[in-house]
C-alpha positions as CSV (number, residue, x, y, z in Angstrom):
1,M,-26.7,-4.2,7.7
2,N,-29.0,-4.2,4.7
3,E,-28.2,-0.8,3.1
4,T,-24.8,0.5,2.0
5,N,-23.7,3.8,3.6
6,W,-21.5,5.1,0.8
7,T,-20.8,8.4,2.7
8,R,-19.1,6.5,5.5
9,I,-17.3,4.3,3.0
10,W,-15.9,7.3,1.1
11,V,-14.9,9.0,4.3
12,A,-13.0,5.9,5.4
13,F,-11.5,5.4,2.0
14,I,-10.2,9.0,1.8
15,A,-8.7,8.5,5.3
16,G,-6.7,5.7,3.9
17,C,-5.7,7.8,0.8
18,I,-4.5,10.6,3.1
19,A,-2.5,8.1,5.2
20,A,-0.9,6.9,1.9
21,F,0.3,10.5,1.3
22,Q,3.1,9.5,3.6
23,I,4.4,7.2,0.9
24,G,3.7,9.5,-2.1
25,K,5.3,12.5,-0.6
26,T,8.6,10.6,-0.3
27,A,8.4,9.1,-3.8
28,A,7.9,12.5,-5.4
29,S,10.5,14.4,-3.5
30,L,13.1,11.6,-2.9
31,A,15.5,13.1,-5.4
32,L,15.5,16.4,-3.4
33,I,16.1,14.6,-0.1
34,I,19.0,12.6,-1.6
35,D,20.6,15.8,-2.9
36,E,20.1,17.8,0.4
37,L,21.3,15.1,2.8
38,G,23.9,13.6,0.4
39,L,22.4,10.1,0.6
40,S,23.2,6.9,-1.3
41,L,20.5,5.0,-3.1
42,F,20.6,2.4,-0.4
43,E,20.0,5.1,2.3
44,A,17.2,6.4,0.1
45,G,15.7,2.9,0.0
46,L,15.8,2.9,3.8
47,I,13.7,6.1,3.9
48,V,11.2,4.4,1.6
49,S,11.3,1.0,3.3
50,L,11.5,1.7,7.1
51,F,8.1,3.4,6.8
52,T,6.6,0.0,6.3
53,L,8.8,-1.9,8.7
54,V,6.2,-1.6,11.5
55,G,3.6,-3.2,9.3
56,A,6.0,-6.0,8.3
57,L,6.5,-6.8,12.0
58,L,3.2,-6.0,13.7
59,G,0.4,-5.9,11.2
60,A,-1.5,-8.8,12.7
61,G,-0.9,-7.6,16.2
62,F,-2.3,-4.2,15.3
63,G,-5.3,-6.0,13.9
64,L,-5.9,-7.5,17.4
65,V,-5.5,-4.0,19.0
66,S,-8.1,-2.7,16.6
67,D,-10.6,-5.4,17.5
68,R,-10.0,-4.8,21.2
69,V,-9.9,-1.0,21.3
70,G,-12.5,-0.3,18.6
71,H,-11.9,0.4,14.9
72,V,-12.9,4.1,15.0
73,R,-10.6,4.8,17.9
74,T,-7.8,2.9,16.4
75,A,-8.1,4.6,13.0
76,C,-8.2,8.1,14.5
77,A,-5.2,7.4,16.8
78,G,-3.3,6.0,13.9
79,L,-3.9,9.1,11.8
80,A,-2.8,11.4,14.7
81,I,0.4,9.4,15.4
82,S,1.4,9.3,11.7
83,A,0.7,13.1,11.5
84,A,3.0,13.7,14.4
85,G,5.8,11.7,12.7
86,S,5.4,13.9,9.6
87,L,5.5,17.1,11.5
88,L,8.6,16.0,13.5
89,G,10.3,14.8,10.3
90,A,10.0,18.3,8.8
91,Q,12.2,19.7,11.6
92,T,15.2,17.3,11.3
93,N,18.5,17.7,9.4
94,D,19.9,14.4,10.5
95,F,19.4,11.2,8.5
96,A,19.1,9.0,11.5
97,W,16.4,11.2,13.0
98,L,14.6,11.3,9.7
99,L,14.5,7.5,9.7
100,A,13.1,7.6,13.3
101,T,10.3,9.9,12.3
102,R,9.5,7.6,9.3
103,L,9.1,4.7,11.8
104,L,6.7,6.9,13.8
105,E,4.8,7.7,10.6
106,G,4.6,4.0,9.7
107,F,3.5,3.1,13.2
108,G,0.5,5.3,12.9
109,F,-0.1,4.4,9.3
110,I,-0.5,0.7,10.1
111,L,-2.8,1.4,13.0
112,A,-5.1,3.3,10.8
113,I,-5.2,1.0,7.8
114,V,-5.8,-2.2,9.8
115,A,-8.9,-0.6,11.3
116,L,-10.4,1.2,8.3
117,P,-11.3,-2.0,6.3
118,S,-13.6,-3.1,9.1
119,L,-15.4,0.2,9.0
120,I,-15.9,-0.1,5.3
121,S,-17.0,-3.7,5.5
122,R,-19.6,-2.9,8.2
123,S,-20.9,0.1,6.1
124,A,-21.6,-2.1,3.0
125,S,-24.4,-4.4,2.3
126,P,-23.5,-8.1,1.5
127,R,-24.2,-7.6,-2.2
128,E,-22.0,-4.5,-2.5
129,R,-19.3,-5.6,-0.1
130,P,-16.9,-6.9,-2.8
131,L,-17.1,-3.6,-4.7
132,A,-16.6,-1.6,-1.4
133,M,-13.6,-3.8,-0.4
134,G,-12.2,-3.6,-4.0
135,L,-12.4,0.2,-3.6
136,W,-10.6,0.0,-0.3
137,G,-7.8,-1.9,-2.0
138,A,-7.2,1.2,-4.2
139,F,-6.5,3.5,-1.2
140,M,-2.7,3.1,-1.6
141,P,-2.3,4.0,-5.2
142,A,-5.0,6.7,-5.0
143,G,-3.2,8.3,-2.1
144,I,0.3,8.0,-3.5
145,G,-0.8,9.3,-6.9
146,A,-2.8,12.3,-5.5
147,S,0.1,13.3,-3.3
148,M,2.6,13.0,-6.2
149,L,0.4,15.3,-8.4
150,I,0.4,18.1,-5.8
151,T,4.0,17.6,-4.6
152,P,5.7,19.7,-7.3
153,W,3.6,22.8,-6.4
154,L,4.1,22.4,-2.7
155,V,7.8,21.7,-3.0
156,A,8.2,24.8,-5.3
157,W,6.3,26.8,-2.7
158,H,8.1,25.8,0.5
159,G,10.4,22.8,-0.1
160,W,10.1,19.2,1.0
161,R,10.0,20.1,4.7
162,G,6.9,22.3,4.0
163,L,5.4,19.3,2.3
164,W,6.0,17.2,5.4
165,N,4.1,19.8,7.5
166,D,1.3,20.0,5.0
167,V,0.7,16.2,5.1
168,G,0.8,16.2,8.9
169,L,-1.8,18.9,9.1
170,V,-4.2,17.3,6.5
171,M,-4.0,14.0,8.4
172,L,-5.0,15.7,11.7
173,L,-7.9,17.4,9.9
174,W,-9.2,14.2,8.5
175,C,-8.8,12.5,11.8
176,V,-11.4,14.9,13.2
177,L,-13.7,14.3,10.2
178,L,-13.5,10.6,10.5
179,A,-14.5,10.7,14.2
180,L,-17.4,13.0,13.4
181,F,-18.8,10.8,10.5
182,F,-18.5,7.6,12.5
183,R,-19.7,9.1,15.7
184,G,-22.2,6.7,17.4
185,E,-20.8,3.7,15.5
186,R,-21.3,0.7,17.7
187,E,-18.0,-1.1,18.4
188,A,-17.7,-4.8,19.1
189,H,-15.5,-4.6,22.2
190,G,-14.5,-7.8,23.9
191,A,-14.5,-9.8,20.6
192,T,-10.7,-10.0,20.6
193,P,-9.4,-13.1,18.8
194,A,-7.6,-15.5,21.0
195,V,-4.3,-17.1,20.2
196,A,-6.2,-20.1,18.7
197,D,-8.0,-17.7,16.4
198,I,-4.7,-16.2,15.3
199,V,-3.3,-19.6,14.6
200,A,-6.5,-20.7,12.8
201,T,-6.3,-17.7,10.5
202,A,-2.6,-17.1,10.0
203,L,-1.3,-20.7,9.7
204,R,-3.8,-22.1,7.3
205,A,-2.5,-22.7,3.8
206,G,-5.0,-20.3,2.1
207,P,-4.2,-17.2,4.2
208,L,-0.5,-17.9,4.1
209,L,-0.5,-18.1,0.3
210,L,-2.7,-14.9,0.0
211,V,-0.4,-13.0,2.4
212,G,2.7,-14.4,0.6
213,G,1.3,-13.2,-2.7
214,F,0.7,-9.8,-1.2
215,A,4.3,-9.6,-0.1
216,C,5.4,-10.4,-3.6
217,Y,3.0,-7.9,-5.1
218,S,4.2,-5.1,-2.8
219,A,7.9,-6.0,-3.4
220,L,7.1,-5.3,-7.1
221,Y,4.8,-2.3,-6.9
222,Q,6.6,-0.3,-4.2
223,P,10.0,0.0,-5.9
224,V,8.5,0.9,-9.3
225,T,6.3,3.7,-7.9
226,A,8.9,4.9,-5.4
227,F,11.9,5.0,-7.7
228,F,10.0,5.9,-11.0
229,P,10.4,9.7,-10.7
230,T,14.1,9.3,-9.6
231,L,14.7,6.9,-12.5
232,L,13.3,9.5,-15.0
233,I,15.4,12.3,-13.4
234,T,18.7,10.5,-13.0
235,D,18.7,8.2,-16.0
236,Q,16.5,10.1,-18.5
237,G,17.2,13.7,-17.5
238,L,13.6,14.8,-16.9
239,A,12.8,17.7,-14.7
240,L,11.3,17.1,-11.2
241,G,7.9,18.4,-12.1
242,S,7.5,16.2,-15.2
243,A,8.9,13.1,-13.5
244,A,6.5,13.6,-10.5
245,Y,3.5,13.9,-12.8
246,L,4.4,10.8,-14.8
247,G,5.1,9.0,-11.5
248,A,1.6,10.0,-10.3
249,L,0.0,8.6,-13.5
250,V,1.8,5.3,-12.9
251,A,0.8,5.1,-9.2
252,M,-2.9,6.1,-9.8
253,A,-3.4,3.6,-12.6
254,N,-3.4,1.0,-9.9
255,V,-6.8,2.3,-8.8
256,I,-8.3,0.9,-12.0
257,G,-7.2,-2.6,-11.3
258,N,-8.3,-2.5,-7.6
259,V,-11.8,-1.3,-8.4
260,G,-12.0,-3.5,-11.5
261,A,-11.1,-6.6,-9.4
262,G,-14.0,-5.9,-7.0
263,W,-16.4,-5.4,-9.9
264,L,-15.3,-8.6,-11.7
265,I,-15.5,-10.7,-8.6
266,G,-18.9,-9.4,-7.8
267,R,-20.0,-10.7,-11.2
268,G,-18.7,-14.2,-10.7
269,L,-15.2,-14.2,-12.2
270,D,-12.7,-16.6,-10.6
271,P,-10.6,-14.4,-8.4
272,T,-7.5,-16.7,-8.7
273,R,-7.4,-16.0,-12.4
274,L,-7.0,-12.3,-11.6
275,L,-4.1,-13.1,-9.2
276,L,-2.3,-15.1,-11.9
277,F,-2.8,-12.5,-14.6
278,A,-1.6,-9.7,-12.2
279,F,1.8,-11.3,-11.7
280,V,2.4,-12.2,-15.3
281,A,1.7,-8.6,-16.4
282,M,3.7,-7.1,-13.5
283,G,6.7,-9.2,-14.4
284,V,6.7,-8.3,-18.1
285,F,5.9,-4.6,-17.8
286,G,8.1,-4.1,-14.7
287,A,11.1,-5.5,-16.6
288,L,10.4,-3.0,-19.4
289,V,10.2,-0.1,-17.0
290,F,13.8,-0.7,-15.9
291,A,15.1,-1.8,-19.3
292,P,17.9,0.4,-20.7
293,F,16.4,0.5,-24.2
294,T,13.0,1.9,-23.4
295,S,12.4,5.7,-23.8
296,P,10.7,7.8,-21.1
297,A,7.4,7.6,-23.0
298,M,7.6,3.8,-23.2
299,K,8.7,3.5,-19.6
300,T,5.6,5.6,-18.6
301,L,3.3,3.4,-20.7
302,C,4.7,0.2,-19.4
303,G,4.5,1.7,-15.8
304,I,0.9,2.5,-16.3
305,A,0.2,-1.1,-17.6
306,F,2.2,-2.5,-14.8
307,S,0.3,-0.6,-12.2
308,T,-3.2,-1.2,-13.7
309,C,-2.8,-4.9,-14.0
310,G,-1.0,-5.1,-10.7
311,G,-4.0,-3.5,-9.0
312,L,-5.9,-6.6,-9.6
313,Y,-4.0,-8.3,-6.7
314,P,-4.8,-6.1,-3.7
315,G,-8.4,-5.6,-5.0
316,T,-8.8,-9.3,-5.1
317,A,-7.0,-10.0,-1.8
318,F,-9.1,-7.6,0.2
319,A,-12.3,-8.9,-1.4
320,L,-11.2,-12.4,-0.4
321,A,-10.1,-11.4,3.2
322,P,-13.6,-12.0,4.8
323,R,-13.6,-15.5,3.2
324,F,-10.2,-16.4,4.9
325,A,-10.9,-14.9,8.3
326,A,-11.4,-17.6,11.0
327,R,-14.7,-15.8,12.0
328,P,-16.6,-13.0,10.3
329,S,-15.7,-10.7,13.3
330,H,-12.0,-11.1,12.6
331,I,-11.7,-9.1,9.3
332,A,-9.4,-6.7,11.0
333,L,-7.0,-9.6,11.9
334,M,-7.0,-10.8,8.4
335,S,-6.5,-7.3,7.1
336,G,-3.6,-7.0,9.5
337,L,-2.1,-10.2,8.1
338,L,-2.4,-8.9,4.5
339,L,-0.8,-5.6,5.5
340,Q,1.9,-7.5,7.3
341,G,2.6,-9.3,4.0
342,A,2.5,-5.9,2.2
343,G,4.8,-4.4,4.8
344,I,7.4,-7.2,4.2
345,G,7.3,-6.6,0.5
346,Q,7.4,-2.8,0.8
347,T,10.4,-3.1,3.1
348,V,12.4,-5.7,1.1
349,G,11.6,-4.5,-2.4
350,P,13.1,-1.0,-2.4
351,L,16.2,-2.2,-0.5
352,M,16.7,-5.0,-3.0
353,V,16.3,-2.6,-6.0
354,G,18.5,0.1,-4.4
355,S,21.3,-2.5,-3.7
356,L,21.1,-4.1,-7.1
357,V,21.2,-0.7,-8.9
358,E,24.1,0.5,-6.8
359,T,26.1,-2.7,-7.3
360,G,25.4,-3.0,-11.0
361,G,25.6,0.7,-11.8
362,T,22.5,0.7,-13.9
363,W,18.7,0.6,-13.4
364,A,18.6,-2.6,-15.6
365,Y,19.7,-4.6,-12.6
366,A,16.4,-4.0,-11.0
367,G,15.0,-6.4,-13.5
368,F,16.4,-9.3,-11.4
369,E,14.2,-8.3,-8.5
370,V,11.2,-8.0,-10.8
371,A,11.7,-11.5,-12.2
372,L,12.2,-13.0,-8.8
373,M,9.1,-11.5,-7.1
374,A,6.9,-12.1,-10.1
375,G,7.9,-15.7,-10.2
376,L,7.3,-16.2,-6.5
377,G,3.9,-14.4,-6.8
378,L,2.9,-16.7,-9.6
379,L,3.8,-19.7,-7.5
380,C,1.7,-18.4,-4.5
381,A,-1.3,-17.6,-6.8
382,G,-1.1,-21.0,-8.5
383,L,-1.0,-22.9,-5.3
384,L,-3.9,-20.8,-3.9
385,R,-6.0,-21.6,-7.0
386,K,-5.4,-25.3,-6.5
387,R,-6.3,-25.2,-2.9
388,I,-9.5,-23.2,-3.5
389,A,-10.5,-25.6,-6.2
390,R,-10.1,-28.6,-3.8
391,T,-11.8,-27.0,-0.8
392,P,-14.2,-24.2,-1.8
393,G,-14.8,-21.6,0.9
394,T,-11.4,-21.9,2.5
């Protein structure tokens, strides 16, 4: 297409933000769930991580489903399924059943977010596509942050279970709006990638390094944003409302990096420099967030810097996704691979942090996970930069 349809782009972007409410609602109310159900930090980590397990296992496969069934249908079905998981989760008093509903939420979440990038890409002109895809990369922090801002009011009104119901109903409403705004959208049925296409996309060095870096990024970002309010409550003695608001600031700062990445790439900046800088900054500021000598104010400032600089990675990765797809029609497959990497990181990161903190007895032990993932991310970004320099366009 020649013209950018920003209305459709914003509708799809907000759909992704609402889907990310499923993560933000847990981050902001996790301390209440731990108290009511008597959970350990490891069990709390499972509530956070199992939501993304489906994406870690099936992200690329869901990308194929999206290409086959149609991106609008897949996105709407994903929102509806995730909404059902949230509504069912509000009814349970059992930890195991709560985990099961989180898996259902995650199933629908991944279905929706592998399809939405294709809708955004098709709605943007070639010139403005990097900016549009950079905006899409911000859906996660924007959704998490927005949900964390409103969570204290909703929890005070009718508890975390009422919050679960609210999120489910909003998702169902936006599912209807998405279908209406994209009504008449021509879907490219029958263009399903074959096994050879999957191999051509997934097993090349470039995509593998980009996906591996996304796993490292998510393993850094997810624990910091998920545990940040709990850290302030349990270690610093802040009230739930204050901790949730500060956590929302940290989560939403990521939007700046995402949009900034798309803007900078569109103006010719080398994207691999952004990837390298993101991991250096996340390693430094993430360690300071969990350090025992930083005050709540310093932790918040470091968390905001961590999140802002870290946002350069997903913004850059989604902007590069069309470049690494085996064919232009396979953006959903490449998006699925990126989300599979993100799912792996989002699953492993909180579990590692929860286990380290429980074993060591202090949040400072989370610094080991930060150092490990930042180092691995730098390695992936460095190798990717060398490969792009040798073989431009791959």
